[in-house]
PyMOL commands that place a pseudoatom at each C-alpha (Angstrom):
pseudoatom trace, name=CA, resn=MET, resi=1, chain=A, elem=C, hetatm=0, pos=[-19.541, 19.825, 0.894]
pseudoatom trace, name=CA, resn=LYS, resi=2, chain=A, elem=C, hetatm=0, pos=[-21.851, 22.438, 2.364]
pseudoatom trace, name=CA, resn=THR, resi=3, chain=A, elem=C, hetatm=0, pos=[-25.551, 21.706, 2.558]
pseudoatom trace, name=CA, resn=LYS, resi=4, chain=A, elem=C, hetatm=0, pos=[-28.613, 22.712, 4.534]
pseudoatom trace, name=CA, resn=ILE, resi=5, chain=A, elem=C, hetatm=0, pos=[-31.230, 20.907, 6.510]
pseudoatom trace, name=CA, resn=VAL, resi=6, chain=A, elem=C, hetatm=0, pos=[-34.529, 20.976, 4.616]
pseudoatom trace, name=CA, resn=LYS, resi=7, chain=A, elem=C, hetatm=0, pos=[-38.109, 20.257, 5.656]
pseudoatom trace, name=CA, resn=TYR, resi=8, chain=A, elem=C, hetatm=0, pos=[-39.350, 16.836, 4.517]
pseudoatom trace, name=CA, resn=GLY, resi=9, chain=A, elem=C, hetatm=0, pos=[-42.992, 16.365, 5.555]
pseudoatom trace, name=CA, resn=ASN, resi=10, chain=A, elem=C, hetatm=0, pos=[-43.010, 16.442, 9.362]
pseudoatom trace, name=CA, resn=ASP, resi=11, chain=A, elem=C, hetatm=0, pos=[-39.279, 15.638, 9.457]
pseudoatom trace, name=CA, resn=SER, resi=12, chain=A, elem=C, hetatm=0, pos=[-36.043, 17.244, 8.347]
pseudoatom trace, name=CA, resn=ALA, resi=13, chain=A, elem=C, hetatm=0, pos=[-33.525, 15.927, 5.820]
pseudoatom trace, name=CA, resn=ILE, resi=14, chain=A, elem=C, hetatm=0, pos=[-29.926, 16.523, 4.822]
pseudoatom trace, name=CA, resn=LEU, resi=15, chain=A, elem=C, hetatm=0, pos=[-29.422, 16.577, 1.067]
pseudoatom trace, name=CA, resn=LEU, resi=16, chain=A, elem=C, hetatm=0, pos=[-26.315, 14.941, -0.392]
pseudoatom trace, name=CA, resn=ASP, resi=17, chain=A, elem=C, hetatm=0, pos=[-25.178, 15.892, -3.883]
pseudoatom trace, name=CA, resn=LYS, resi=18, chain=A, elem=C, hetatm=0, pos=[-24.363, 13.382, -6.639]
pseudoatom trace, name=CA, resn=GLU, resi=19, chain=A, elem=C, hetatm=0, pos=[-20.622, 13.686, -6.012]
pseudoatom trace, name=CA, resn=MET, resi=20, chain=A, elem=C, hetatm=0, pos=[-20.988, 12.745, -2.336]
pseudoatom trace, name=CA, resn=ILE, resi=21, chain=A, elem=C, hetatm=0, pos=[-23.320, 9.851, -3.186]
pseudoatom trace, name=CA, resn=SER, resi=22, chain=A, elem=C, hetatm=0, pos=[-20.795, 8.628, -5.751]
pseudoatom trace, name=CA, resn=LYS, resi=23, chain=A, elem=C, hetatm=0, pos=[-17.836, 8.902, -3.352]
pseudoatom trace, name=CA, resn=LEU, resi=24, chain=A, elem=C, hetatm=0, pos=[-19.712, 6.910, -0.715]
pseudoatom trace, name=CA, resn=GLN, resi=25, chain=A, elem=C, hetatm=0, pos=[-20.840, 4.332, -3.292]
pseudoatom trace, name=CA, resn=ILE, resi=26, chain=A, elem=C, hetatm=0, pos=[-24.408, 4.488, -1.991]
pseudoatom trace, name=CA, resn=ASP, resi=27, chain=A, elem=C, hetatm=0, pos=[-27.873, 5.075, -3.389]
pseudoatom trace, name=CA, resn=GLU, resi=28, chain=A, elem=C, hetatm=0, pos=[-31.342, 5.841, -2.039]
pseudoatom trace, name=CA, resn=ASN, resi=29, chain=A, elem=C, hetatm=0, pos=[-31.736, 2.192, -0.942]
pseudoatom trace, name=CA, resn=THR, resi=30, chain=A, elem=C, hetatm=0, pos=[-28.546, 2.062, 1.150]
pseudoatom trace, name=CA, resn=SER, resi=31, chain=A, elem=C, hetatm=0, pos=[-28.991, 1.688, 4.909]
pseudoatom trace, name=CA, resn=ILE, resi=32, chain=A, elem=C, hetatm=0, pos=[-26.851, 4.064, 6.946]
pseudoatom trace, name=CA, resn=ASP, resi=33, chain=A, elem=C, hetatm=0, pos=[-25.728, 4.492, 10.536]
pseudoatom trace, name=CA, resn=ILE, resi=34, chain=A, elem=C, hetatm=0, pos=[-26.029, 8.004, 11.941]
pseudoatom trace, name=CA, resn=PHE, resi=35, chain=A, elem=C, hetatm=0, pos=[-24.682, 9.040, 15.316]
pseudoatom trace, name=CA, resn=VAL, resi=36, chain=A, elem=C, hetatm=0, pos=[-23.380, 12.128, 17.079]
pseudoatom trace, name=CA, resn=GLU, resi=37, chain=A, elem=C, hetatm=0, pos=[-19.951, 12.339, 18.672]
pseudoatom trace, name=CA, resn=ASP, resi=38, chain=A, elem=C, hetatm=0, pos=[-18.667, 15.549, 20.265]
pseudoatom trace, name=CA, resn=ASN, resi=39, chain=A, elem=C, hetatm=0, pos=[-21.389, 17.580, 18.531]
pseudoatom trace, name=CA, resn=VAL, resi=40, chain=A, elem=C, hetatm=0, pos=[-20.452, 16.136, 15.101]
pseudoatom trace, name=CA, resn=ILE, resi=41, chain=A, elem=C, hetatm=0, pos=[-22.884, 14.116, 12.968]
pseudoatom trace, name=CA, resn=ILE, resi=42, chain=A, elem=C, hetatm=0, pos=[-21.232, 10.964, 11.622]
pseudoatom trace, name=CA, resn=ILE, resi=43, chain=A, elem=C, hetatm=0, pos=[-22.940, 9.166, 8.740]
pseudoatom trace, name=CA, resn=SER, resi=44, chain=A, elem=C, hetatm=0, pos=[-21.622, 5.847, 7.441]
pseudoatom trace, name=CA, resn=PRO, resi=45, chain=A, elem=C, hetatm=0, pos=[-23.147, 3.385, 4.994]
pseudoatom trace, name=CA, resn=ILE, resi=46, chain=A, elem=C, hetatm=0, pos=[-23.930, -0.123, 6.186]
pseudoatom trace, name=CA, resn=LYS, resi=47, chain=A, elem=C, hetatm=0, pos=[-22.479, -2.448, 3.585]
pseudoatom trace, name=CA, resn=ASP, resi=48, chain=A, elem=C, hetatm=0, pos=[-23.981, -5.907, 3.099]
pseudoatom trace, name=CA, resn=LYS, resi=49, chain=A, elem=C, hetatm=0, pos=[-20.752, -7.609, 4.173]
pseudoatom trace, name=CA, resn=ASP, resi=50, chain=A, elem=C, hetatm=0, pos=[-20.735, -5.544, 7.396]
pseudoatom trace, name=CA, resn=ARG, resi=51, chain=A, elem=C, hetatm=0, pos=[-24.294, -6.636, 8.092]
pseudoatom trace, name=CA, resn=LYS, resi=52, chain=A, elem=C, hetatm=0, pos=[-23.436, -10.267, 7.306]
pseudoatom trace, name=CA, resn=LYS, resi=53, chain=A, elem=C, hetatm=0, pos=[-20.426, -10.131, 9.642]
pseudoatom trace, name=CA, resn=LYS, resi=54, chain=A, elem=C, hetatm=0, pos=[-22.550, -8.708, 12.483]
pseudoatom trace, name=CA, resn=ILE, resi=55, chain=A, elem=C, hetatm=0, pos=[-25.178, -11.416, 11.974]
pseudoatom trace, name=CA, resn=GLU, resi=56, chain=A, elem=C, hetatm=0, pos=[-22.528, -14.153, 11.999]
pseudoatom trace, name=CA, resn=GLN, resi=57, chain=A, elem=C, hetatm=0, pos=[-20.993, -12.761, 15.202]
pseudoatom trace, name=CA, resn=SER, resi=58, chain=A, elem=C, hetatm=0, pos=[-24.418, -12.622, 16.847]
pseudoatom trace, name=CA, resn=LEU, resi=59, chain=A, elem=C, hetatm=0, pos=[-25.183, -16.213, 15.852]
pseudoatom trace, name=CA, resn=LYS, resi=60, chain=A, elem=C, hetatm=0, pos=[-21.860, -17.404, 17.281]
pseudoatom trace, name=CA, resn=ARG, resi=61, chain=A, elem=C, hetatm=0, pos=[-22.606, -15.669, 20.598]
pseudoatom trace, name=CA, resn=ILE, resi=62, chain=A, elem=C, hetatm=0, pos=[-26.104, -17.169, 20.708]
pseudoatom trace, name=CA, resn=ASN, resi=63, chain=A, elem=C, hetatm=0, pos=[-24.811, -20.655, 19.900]
pseudoatom trace, name=CA, resn=LYS, resi=64, chain=A, elem=C, hetatm=0, pos=[-22.102, -20.381, 22.543]
pseudoatom trace, name=CA, resn=LYS, resi=65, chain=A, elem=C, hetatm=0, pos=[-24.463, -19.110, 25.222]
pseudoatom trace, name=CA, resn=PHE, resi=66, chain=A, elem=C, hetatm=0, pos=[-27.444, -21.363, 24.488]
pseudoatom trace, name=CA, resn=SER, resi=67, chain=A, elem=C, hetatm=0, pos=[-25.903, -24.419, 22.792]
pseudoatom trace, name=CA, resn=SER, resi=68, chain=A, elem=C, hetatm=0, pos=[-27.158, -26.951, 25.344]
pseudoatom trace, name=CA, resn=THR, resi=69, chain=A, elem=C, hetatm=0, pos=[-30.665, -25.474, 25.336]
pseudoatom trace, name=CA, resn=LEU, resi=70, chain=A, elem=C, hetatm=0, pos=[-30.767, -25.414, 21.538]
pseudoatom trace, name=CA, resn=LYS, resi=71, chain=A, elem=C, hetatm=0, pos=[-29.646, -29.073, 21.402]
pseudoatom trace, name=CA, resn=LYS, resi=72, chain=A, elem=C, hetatm=0, pos=[-32.430, -30.075, 23.813]
pseudoatom trace, name=CA, resn=LEU, resi=73, chain=A, elem=C, hetatm=0, pos=[-35.004, -28.168, 21.770]
pseudoatom trace, name=CA, resn=ALA, resi=74, chain=A, elem=C, hetatm=0, pos=[-33.824, -29.893, 18.594]
pseudoatom trace, name=CA, resn=GLU, resi=75, chain=A, elem=C, hetatm=0, pos=[-34.475, -33.376, 20.071]
for i in range(1, 75): cmd.bond("trace and resi %d" % i, "trace and resi %d" % (i + 1))
show_as sticks, trace
zoom trace
């Protein structure tokens, strides 16, 4: 797909057509990750299960690192 960068208020935006939105299974409420690698823009949707997995991993790390402190605080 070819597109252009357009002015959006004080910012710029990249417009995605309906076909691209459909292929990605996203909508205007979908959170996305955007980063640049070797001068290429990479855009990927953040799915709820990805977010849930990241939260669970973070909680496990916190519990492992601070388990004794958390137990003392709970008393």
